[in-house]
N, C-alpha and C positions, 0 to 999 in steps of 0.2 A: 504494499501501500504506500509506503514513504517512496518508493522509486517511481509508482503511477503518480504520486502528488507533485514530485519534481519535474516529472516529464510534460504533466500538464501546465505547470505554472511555466516551464520553459517554452513550451507550445504558444501559450498566450503572449509571451513577452516577445517571442519571434514576429506573431502576427501582428502586434501592435508597431512594431518597427517597421516592417512591410508596409503596413497601413499609412504610416507618415511619409515613407519614400514614394509611396503611390500617389498620395494626394498632391505632394509637390511635383512630382514630374507631370503629373496629369494637369495641374494647375498650370504651368508652365506651357505646356504644349498647347492648350487650348487659347490663352491668350496671344500666343505668338501668330497662331492660325488667325485671330481676330482682326489684327491690325491696330493702329492708333488714331485718335482724335485729338482736339483741342478740348478739353475738359472745361474751360472757362466759358464757353459758349453755352453748356448745360447748366453751369452753377450761377449764370447771371441772371439778375432780378430785374423784372421790367414792370414798370407801372404803364397802365392805360389809363389815362385821366389822373385823378388825384386818389381816387378810392380801390381800384382794383389792381392787386398786386399778381403778376403773372408769373408762376414760377411752376415746377414740376410737380403734379403730372400734366399740368397745363402747359401750353406753350404758344408762341405766336406762329399764325401760319401763313399770315399774307406778308411776311417779310422773311429776309435770310438769316436775321439776328439769332436764331435760335435752331438753325439747320447744321449738322455736323456732317462731315464726309469722312467716311471710313473706305480706304482702298477704292475711291471713286465713286462709292455709292452714296446718295442722299439720304440722312435719317433724320427724324425728329426725335428730340428728347422728351418724351411724354407719353400718354395712354392715347391710343387710337380714338378719336372723334372728339377729343379735349382740345383739339386746335382753336384758338381764339383769334378773331380778326379784330384789330386795333383801327375804329375807322372815326377819326375827329374826335378823339379822347373818349370814345364809347367802346366797351368790350362786348363784342359779338360773338356769340356760340350759336353754331347752325344745329338745329333739331329738326331732322328731316330736311324739308327744303324751306325752311322758315328761320327767320332771324330771331334771337332771344338776346335781351341785353342782359349781361352779367352785373349785378347789384353788388354781390359780396361773395368772396370765396373763403370759406373757412376749414384751413388745413387740419385743425385739432380734430372736429368732428366729420372730416370728410364730406362736406357738403356744399353746394354752390347754389345761390339764391339767384335766380334768373325772373325776368318778366319779359312778356311779348312786345317786341318792339313796337308793333303795331298799335298796342294798347297804349304804349308809352306816349307815343307821336299822335293818339287819336282824340287827344282833348279831355273833356270832364265824361263825356258818354262814347269810349271808342268801340268799335264794332269789331268783334273777335272773329277773324276770317277762315281759323282752321282749328282742329284738334292738335294735341301733343304727341308727338312720335319721339320716342326715346331710342337711343342705340342701346347696344348691348351692355356698354361699360357704365350707363346710369340707370338709377332706379328712383321711384318715389319713396323717401323715407316714411316709416308709419310711426305714430298717427299725425305727423307735422303737417301735412295738407288735407284740404278738404277741395270741393270744387262747386262752381255754379253752372247752371244750364241756361242756355240761351235758345229761345224758339225766335227765329228771325222771319220777316215779312210774312205775316199770318193773314190768311183770309177772315176779312173783319166780319162777314157774314156768317161765319160757323160758329154753332152754339157754345163751343167750348171757349171760343174769344169772347162772345158777347158775355159770358157769365164764367169767367175763370175763377179757380179756387183761389183763396186769400194769399196763398203761399207763392202763387204764379203772378208776378206782379208786372204791369205793363211798364215799358220804358218811356218815360215822359222827357224826351229830348227832342228838340226842334233839329238837332243834326242829323236825326234819321231821317232820310228822303221819302216822303210820302208815307210818314208815321202814324197818320190817322186812316189813309186808306189801307195800307198794310202795316198794321200795328206789330211791333216785336214785344216780346215778354223775358223775363229773367226769373230764376229761381235758385235758392241754396238747394244743391244737389241732396242732402239729407232729408229735405222737406219734400221732394218730388215724390209723388205716388204713383207706382207703375199704372196703376188703372186710367189715372189723368195723363201720364205722358204718352198712353198708347193712342188717346184721342188727338192729341196735337200733333203727332207726327205726320198725318195726312193732310193737314190744313196749314202747315208752315212750310215756307220753301227750303229753310236750313234749320238745323238744330246742332249746337255747338256745345261741348263740355269743356270748360277751361278750369285748370287746378290753380290754386292759391292758398295762402296759409291761413291754417285753420282758426289760429287766434284772433285772427282779423275778422274773420267771417262771424265768428260767434259774439264779436263786439257790437253792442246795441248801435253805437255811433255810425257805422256803417250797414249793420244789417237791416236796421229800419229805413234806409234810404237806398235799398237796392235798385229800385224802380227809377229814381232820380240819378244822382251822380256817384251814389254810395257805391255801386259796383266797378265803376271806373277808378275810384280811390283805392280799391283792394287790389284790382288787377295790377295797377302800378307798381305796388309794393312786392309783386312776384309770388314765387313759389319756389320751394326747395327741391334739389335732387341731390343724391349722394352717389359716391364712388366707393367701391370696396379694393381696399391696397392688399388685401389678401387673395383676391381672385385671379385666375387667370395664369398666364406664363409669367408674369411680371413677380410673383411673391418671391421666388428663390433667388432672382437677380436682387431685388431690393434688400432682402435678408443679408445677401453677402456684400453689402455697400454699395450697389451700382444704380443705374438708372436705366430702365428699359427704353428701347428705340423701336420706333415704327417706321415702316416706309409709306411713301405716298398714297399706296393703297389700303393703308391700315393693317400691313402686315408686320407681325413681330420679326424683326432682325437680329436681336441679340441685346447683349448688356453691356453697357457703358460705364466703365469703371472711374473712380475718382482720380486715379494717377495717369490717365490719359489711354488707357488701354482699352479695346473693345474684345469682348468674349462673345461666344455663341450662347453662353447660358448664364454662368455667374461669373463674378469677381473673385480674386485672390490674390495677395502680395506675395511675389518672390520672398521678400525679406522676413514676413511674416511666418512662411510656410519652413523656411530654414530655421526659423527661431523654435517654431513648433516641434521641428524634428529634434533639435537639441534638448528643449525641455521634455519632450517625449521619451528621449532614450534616458535623460536623468531619471524621470519619474518611474520608468519600467525599472530600471537598476536599483533604485532605492526601494521599490517594492518588493524585488526580489531578495534583498539582503535582510529588509525588515521582518518578512513574513515566512522566511525559510524554516525557521525552528518551529513556528506555529502550523505549517502545513500539515505536518502528519495527522495532528491531534483533531485538527478544525475540518480536514477537508471532506470527511464523510459526513460530518453534522452539517456542515453549510451545504453540501451538495442535496442531501435529503429534505433539508428545511426549504431550500428554495424550491425543490420540485413539489413538495406539498403546497407552498405557498402561491406558487403560480396555478395549480390546479384549483385553489379555493378562490381566488380572485376572479371577479367579473373583468371580461375585457370590454363590457358595454359602456362603463362610464369614461373611460379614457377616450373611445371612439366618439361618443356625444361631445366630450369636453372639447375635443379637437375640432369637431364640425362647429360647435358655437363660436369658437376663437376665431376661426376662419372666416365666419360669416358675421361677426358681432355686430358691424356696421348696419346689417339689414334687419335686424330682429327686434321686437319690442322689449320692454323692461323683463328684466329678469328677478324674480322674487325667491326668496326663501322659504323653506318647507314651513317654519313657523309663522312667516307671514301669510302663506297660505292658509294655515289652520286658523289664524285669527280672522281671516275675511270670510270664512265659511263657518266660523263658531264651531269649530272641531268637526266639521262635516257632518252638521246635524240636521240639514235638509236636502235630502236625496230628490234629484230630479227624475233619475232613469238610468238604466245600466245598458250597455251594449258589448259587444264582443271583445273592445280593446279597453274598457274601463268603466267607471262609474261617475255620473255627472252630478254635482252638488250645487246648489244657489249659493251664493255669497254676496257681499259687498266691498267695494274699493273703499280705500280710506277716506275718499270725498262723498261717499253715498252711493255711487253709480253701482247698479244691479249688475253680478256678472254670474256667469256659469263656469264653473271649474270642472275639467275632465281629470280625473285621477288616474292614471293609466296602470294596468296590470304590469307585472313584471314578465317578460318574455325574454326568452334566449335567443333574440333576434338582433343583437347589437344595436338595440335602439333605434331601428331602422324606422318604426312606424312613428316614433317621436320625431326624430329628424325629417322625415317626409313632411309631417304636419306642420313643423316650424319652418322649412325651407319654403314650403308650396304657399301658405297663407301668408308668410312675411313678404312676399313679393307682389302680393294682391291689393288693390283697392277699388272697390265696386260695390255699389248699392245692392247687388244680389250675390254678393259673396260674403260670408261671415267676418268679422274683424277680430283678430287675434290681438288681444290687450297686454298679454305677457305670458310667462312660462316659468317653470320649477324645474329643477335638476340638482337633487342634493342626494348624494348616495344612491340608494335604490328607489328612492322616490320622484316620480316624474308627474308633472302636472302642467295642463295649458289653460289659459284664462281667456275666456271669450267674452263678447258682449251677451247679455242676457235676452233671450227671446221670448217673451212671455206668453205667445201662443204656440210653444212647443214645435213638435215635427207636424209635417205635412200628413204623416202615417194617421196623426189623431183626428184629423178632421175628413181626410177625402176617402179613408178606408174603413168606414164604420159598418158593420153589416146590416145596419138599419139607418137608411138615408133620412128618415125622419127625426133622427136624434138632434138635440140642439148643437151638436157640434158638426153637423154636415155643413156643407157649403154650397151657395148657389152656383148654377154653370158660369154666371159670369164671374165670380170669383175665381173658380177652379180655371176659367181661361186666363184671367190676369195672372195668375199664379204660374200657368204655364209659359207665358210670355217672359216673366221674370226668370225663371230658371233658363230659359232658351238664351236671354241675353248673358246671364251669368256665365253659361258655358262658352258662349261667343266670346266673351271677354278672356276666359282662362284660355282658349284653343288660339286666338289671334290679338287680343287687346294687351296681354301681359308683356313685360319685357322679355319674360322667357314664358314659353308656351307650357303650359300644365295640362295633363291629361288626368282626369279625377280616378276613372276605374271603378268608381263605387257609388254611382248615381242610383238613388232609390228613395223612396218617400222618407224612410227613416233619417236620412242625410239632407233632408230639405227643411230648413228652420224657417218659422213665420215669426215676424215681429209683431207689434201692437197693432199694426195696420194691414197686418197678412201679406206684406211684401215678403216674398222667399228669400232665402240666402243659402247658398250651398255650402255645407260644412262637411268636416271629417275628411281630411286630406291623406289619412294613414296610408293609402294605398296609391297614391298620386304618383306620377312619374313626371320630372322636369325634363324638357328637350329644348335645343336650340330652334330659333324660329324657323330656320330652312331645313329642318328634320320633319319628315313625315310619318316614317316608319319607327316604331319605338321597340326596343328590345325588354321583354320582361322574362323573369324567372318564374315559370309555371303560371298555372290560372289564378286570376284575381278577381274579386268581386263578390256579389252575392246572387246566389243560384235565383234564377227567373230574370235576372237582370243582364247577365253576363253575355257580350256578344259571341257569337260563334268562334270568330277567330283568336279571342283569348285563351280559348280552350282547345283550339285545334287548328293548326295552321294551313289544313287543306282548305279553309274558308279565305285566306288572305293573310295579311299582316296586322298585329295590333297598331293602333292609331288613334288620333282624335275621333274617327268614325266609330271606336268603340263606344265612347260616351254617348254618342248620337243614338246608337241602338238601346242603351240603357234607357236614354231620355224618352224613346220612342216606347218602350215597354211600359213606362211608368205613366205616360200619358193616356196610352190605351187603359191600364189599368185604372186610372183616375176615372176614365169615362164608364168602365163596367162597375165599379164599386159604387159610383154615383148612383147608377139606376139599379143596383143590387140584383144583377142578373147572373152572377156567377152560380148560384144556388138551383137555377133552373136545370132540369135533367135534360135537355137538349143540349146546354152549353157544357155541362160536366162531363160529357162524354166526347167532347171535342176541344183542341186548341183553341182557347180563346180568341185570340188575333185572326185565326181562320174563321170563327164562328162569325166574329164581328164583320170580317171582310164579305161574308156572304149575306149577312143581314144588315147592310149598312143603311140602306133607304128606309127599311121598317123602323129601324133603331132609331134614326135621327128624328124621324116624324113623330114619333112617341115620348121623345124627349120633354119632360117637365111640361106635361099636359098640352103639348102640342103647339107651344109659343113658336112663331116663326124666326123672331130673332134669336132664341135658345138654339133652336134647330140648326142654324146657320153655324153658331159657335161650337156645336157638338160635332157637325160635319167635318169643319176644319181640323178639329183635334183628332179626329179618327183618321182622315186622309193622310194628315201629317205624321201621326205616329205609325202608320203603315207603310209610308217610305221611310221612316227612320228605321224600321226592323227590316230592312231587306237584307237577305243573307250574306250577300257580299258586299263588302265595304265601299267599293267604289260605285255601287248602286245607291248608296245612301246620300242624302244631301249635307252639306256642312251645316254647322249651327248658325251661320251668318245666313245661308240659304233658308233654313228654318225659321229665323226670326222674320225674314221677308214673307215667307209663305203665311205665317200668322198673320201678319198685317195687311195681307192682300185679300182680295175678294174670294169668297168660297167658290165661286163659279169659275175663277181662274185656275183652281186647283183639279190635278187630273189624278184619276185613282190609279195608285200603282200597280203593277202585274203582281199575281199571286207569287209569293216567295217564302214558303213555309218548310221545315224540314218534316219529312212523312215519317 
C-alpha cells in the first residue's frame, strides 16, 4: 500500500507538471497564430454628446475610431448589433430597421435605456410607427418595462369607437391629421382586455405596442393624461434593454481578460488581448504562464515533501471518504447554481427559503397540486398576492426548474404568466408567480355539467381561445429566443380576475434560436391527449412549434365538446371525439346554445380551426400567427380541412 501511495502521488505530480507546460505552449501557439493589433483603439473611451459614454461592449460603427485591423482583417471591439452611430451628438442604436436614441448605458447592471427617435422628435403627441424588434444580444429586463397599445386611424362610426371602455382613451391631439374623422386611441397594456382588443383590430388601420419604463406608467402624473400629452412624455423617457455578459462565445474570452471582436457581418472573429495580441479564443500572458510553471513546480514539490510521511496512513481513508461523499452529494445544486450565475442578468429576484415561508405563512394555503409540485397562495412584502410553486425533488439535474426560469424570464406578454421570483436553497426549489384568482381553464371550461356556476359562455371561451393563441404566437415568434412549450393543456392555462388567459408551467419547454425550425427532444414530453404525433414518433415528422399548434387544437376542440357536455353520449363515446365532431359539424354548430346565430358562428370557427391544428403531419397545420388570423377572420372564409385522423 505504501508503494501504491507513493506511485499515485508521483503520478499526480507528473500530471500537474505536464499540464503547466501544455497550457504555456498552447497559449503561445494560439497567440502567435492570431496576430497583433493596437490595443489603445479598444481601450479608448468615446463620448457622444455630453451624457452617453461609449465603451465596450458598445462601439462606434459609423467611424473608424474603434475599428482594429488584425492581419489585414477589419474587426470591431464589441458585441454584435451594439454598434452605435453618433449623429450630431445623438447616440443612435439600430433595432431592426429603425433608430432608437441611447439615453443611458449602465455597465454596472448591463442595461441600456433607449427611446424611439421618432417619439423624441414627434412633439408632445408623437405617432409611434412600428413595434420593437430586438437582436439576439438584447432582451427586455423583467419586470422593469411595461407597454402601451396604440389604435391608430379607427373608423369613427364603429360601435367600439363610439363607446370605448374607459381605459382605452382617445388621443386628443390636433397634430394627428383628421383626428376627428379617423380618431386614434391609447391604452396601458396591462389594462387592455382581450375581449375588447379583438373588436378594435378590425376597425383601426394600425395597432402598435410600444415598451416604456414601468415606474413611469404607474405614475398618476402620466397615467391620468395618457390620452392627451401624457403618453408622449413617457415615451420620451424611453425603455430598458439588457445584455448578458455571460452568454455566447464572449464569456471565456472576457474571463481571460480580453475583449470579443466581431466582423462586419456580426460573426465572432476572436479575442483581443490587452497586450496587443489577438487570439482565436482566449487570452494568456507568456510571462504569467512561465511564472505559473515555476509556482506550480514549487507547489507540487512542496506537497510531495510535506505529505510523504502522511500518505501511507491517510491514503486509504481519504480515498473511501471521498468516494462515499461524492456518492452522497447531489449534482443538481451545482448545475442549477452554474446556470443561474450564467444568466443572472435576465432573471427576476432570488429569495431565500425563509422568505418564501414567510410570504406563504409556512405554506398554509394550498391552491393545488400537479406533477412537478404543489402551489400555495402567499403575499409579497408589499401585499401583492402571489402563487408559489414548491417543486418536488427529482433526479433530473434540476432541468424542470431551469427550463421554467430560463423560459419565462425571456417573456413579457399579457397572455404569458409573469415570474416574479424564485428560490433555490439546498434541496428546496420554488417559483413565485403573479396570482391568478380564477385558477386554471380546466376549472371553468371542463365541468361535466355546463349549467354549473363555473361554466363560461361561448363568447368568453372564444375570447380565451384568442388570448391563448396570441400567447403562443408570441412564444413562437415574438420572443428574443423562440420558445416551444410542449405541454399546452387546460390545466396550464391560468385566468386572471378578468378571465384573461395566461400560459404557464414551462417545465417541459425548449428554447431555440429564431432561425431554427426543428427541435431535438429526448423522448416524448407532454400530456396524453394533447401530445402531437411527431413528439412520440418521428414517422410523422420532426418536433417543432407545430407541436404546440396540435396541443392547442386538441384543447379548443375539447373546450367545445365539454361546453356542450356531449362526451357522455353513446354515439361519441364509441368514436374518437375530433372525428365525431368532424362528421357532425353542421348539426353541432346549429344546436350550440339555443341556436343563437352569433354563437353558432363562434363555435363553427373554433371547431374548424381546431381541426386544422390537429392535422397529423406538422406541415399541414397552420402556424400560430395564421391561427390568430383565422380566429379574427370571417367564419365564411374558413375552409373545412381534410380528414386526418389515426385509424
